[in-house]
C-alpha positions as a Python dict, from the first residue, in 0.01 Angstrom:
ca = {
    (1, 'X'): (0, 0, 0),
    (2, 'X'): (-266, 166, 190),
    (3, 'X'): (-158, 387, 476),
    (4, 'X'): (-366, 168, 714),
    (5, 'X'): (-437, -189, 634),
    (6, 'X'): (-761, -184, 834),
    (7, 'X'): (-950, 80, 630),
    (8, 'X'): (-739, 258, 370),
    (9, 'X'): (-758, 624, 260),
    (10, 'X'): (-1122, 671, 364),
    (11, 'X'): (-1065, 563, 715),
    (12, 'X'): (-761, 787, 750),
    (13, 'X'): (-957, 1085, 634),
    (14, 'X'): (-1241, 1000, 870),
    (15, 'X'): (-994, 981, 1153),
    (16, 'X'): (-829, 1300, 1063),
    (17, 'X'): (-1164, 1477, 1052),
    (18, 'X'): (-1282, 1324, 1388),
    (19, 'X'): (-955, 1439, 1558),
    (20, 'X'): (-1029, 1790, 1434),
    (21, 'X'): (-727, 1803, 1185),
    (22, 'X'): (-724, 2142, 1000),
    (23, 'X'): (-876, 2127, 648),
    (24, 'X'): (-531, 2204, 492),
    (25, 'X'): (-380, 1890, 648),
    (26, 'X'): (-671, 1673, 521),
    (27, 'X'): (-633, 1837, 170),
    (28, 'X'): (-260, 1767, 164),
    (29, 'X'): (-322, 1411, 262),
    (30, 'X'): (-572, 1365, -23),
    (31, 'X'): (-329, 1523, -261),
    (32, 'X'): (-46, 1295, -158),
    (33, 'X'): (-271, 984, -195),
    (34, 'X'): (-366, 1083, -556),
    (35, 'X'): (-8, 1128, -670),
    (36, 'X'): (147, 845, -859),
    (37, 'X'): (446, 682, -700),
    (38, 'X'): (577, 466, -991),
    (39, 'X'): (929, 357, -983),
    (40, 'X'): (1138, 122, -1207),
    (41, 'X'): (1253, -221, -1075),
    (42, 'X'): (1529, -389, -1236),
    (43, 'X'): (1432, -750, -1346),
    (44, 'X'): (1697, -903, -1125),
    (45, 'X'): (1537, -723, -811),
    (46, 'X'): (1175, -818, -894),
    (47, 'X'): (1163, -1141, -707),
    (48, 'X'): (1330, -990, -397),
    (49, 'X'): (1081, -698, -398),
    (50, 'X'): (785, -933, -415),
    (51, 'X'): (925, -1130, -111),
    (52, 'X'): (1002, -814, 76),
    (53, 'X'): (643, -677, 13),
    (54, 'X'): (501, -1012, 126),
    (55, 'X'): (697, -1004, 439),
    (56, 'X'): (597, -643, 514),
    (57, 'X'): (413, -735, 831),
    (58, 'X'): (706, -933, 981),
    (59, 'X'): (906, -660, 1130),
    (60, 'X'): (1069, -690, 1465),
    (61, 'X'): (1034, -389, 1710),
    (62, 'X'): (1215, -275, 2013),
    (63, 'X'): (1047, -79, 2299),
    (64, 'X'): (1240, 216, 2434),
    (65, 'X'): (1165, 425, 2735),
    (66, 'X'): (1180, 804, 2699),
    (67, 'X'): (1106, 1089, 2919),
    (68, 'X'): (767, 1118, 2755),
    (69, 'X'): (676, 746, 2774),
    (70, 'X'): (751, 443, 2560),
    (71, 'X'): (805, 443, 2186),
    (72, 'X'): (872, 141, 1952),
    (73, 'X'): (1081, 140, 1646),
    (74, 'X'): (1149, -125, 1386),
    (75, 'X'): (1476, -319, 1412),
    (76, 'X'): (1462, -541, 1108),
    (77, 'X'): (1265, -818, 951),
    (78, 'X'): (1203, -1152, 1121),
    (79, 'X'): (1436, -1371, 920),
    (80, 'X'): (1251, -1688, 1023),
    (81, 'X'): (929, -1545, 866),
    (82, 'X'): (1129, -1418, 575),
    (83, 'X'): (1259, -1778, 503),
    (84, 'X'): (901, -1902, 505),
    (85, 'X'): (795, -1641, 263),
    (86, 'X'): (1087, -1731, 38),
    (87, 'X'): (980, -2096, 45),
    (88, 'X'): (616, -2011, -33),
    (89, 'X'): (723, -1784, -318),
    (90, 'X'): (960, -2065, -438),
    (91, 'X'): (1252, -1832, -459),
    (92, 'X'): (1510, -1946, -722),
    (93, 'X'): (1821, -1843, -543),
    (94, 'X'): (1750, -1780, -171),
    (95, 'X'): (2087, -1656, -80),
    (96, 'X'): (2074, -1401, -363),
    (97, 'X'): (1727, -1287, -265),
    (98, 'X'): (1819, -1267, 101),
    (99, 'X'): (2101, -1031, 17),
    (100, 'X'): (1872, -817, -203),
    (101, 'X'): (1605, -811, 70),
    (102, 'X'): (1861, -712, 331),
    (103, 'X'): (1949, -412, 109),
    (104, 'X'): (1582, -318, 95),
    (105, 'X'): (1550, -372, 463),
    (106, 'X'): (1836, -141, 538),
    (107, 'X'): (1695, 134, 309),
    (108, 'X'): (1355, 107, 475),
    (109, 'X'): (1506, 125, 827),
    (110, 'X'): (1712, 424, 732),
    (111, 'X'): (1414, 607, 587),
    (112, 'X'): (1188, 525, 899),
    (113, 'X'): (1451, 622, 1144),
    (114, 'X'): (1510, 974, 962),
    (115, 'X'): (1139, 1049, 1007),
}
């Protein structure tokens, strides 16, 4: 997945340059984007992963007030949209896919909330 759906790596680099990011930050970004991020997916998880990726724009957010303004954070997938994606993908066992997707959702939320 591209870091930004609107323009990809080139746009991110242009944005970094236009905002005056240091050369080492831009170089680090370029290096990170050229590294391979392959990972193994067990066959029984493949369908759930595809559905999860297809639903990647269907996150719910909550808005929180802080002393520095407002921030938003993901709270979970929109399950109504997820169900539609499962129908479109013709998921074989929707209940099993849902359980596996919730595991992916939980791991993604945990990773985002740590950063």
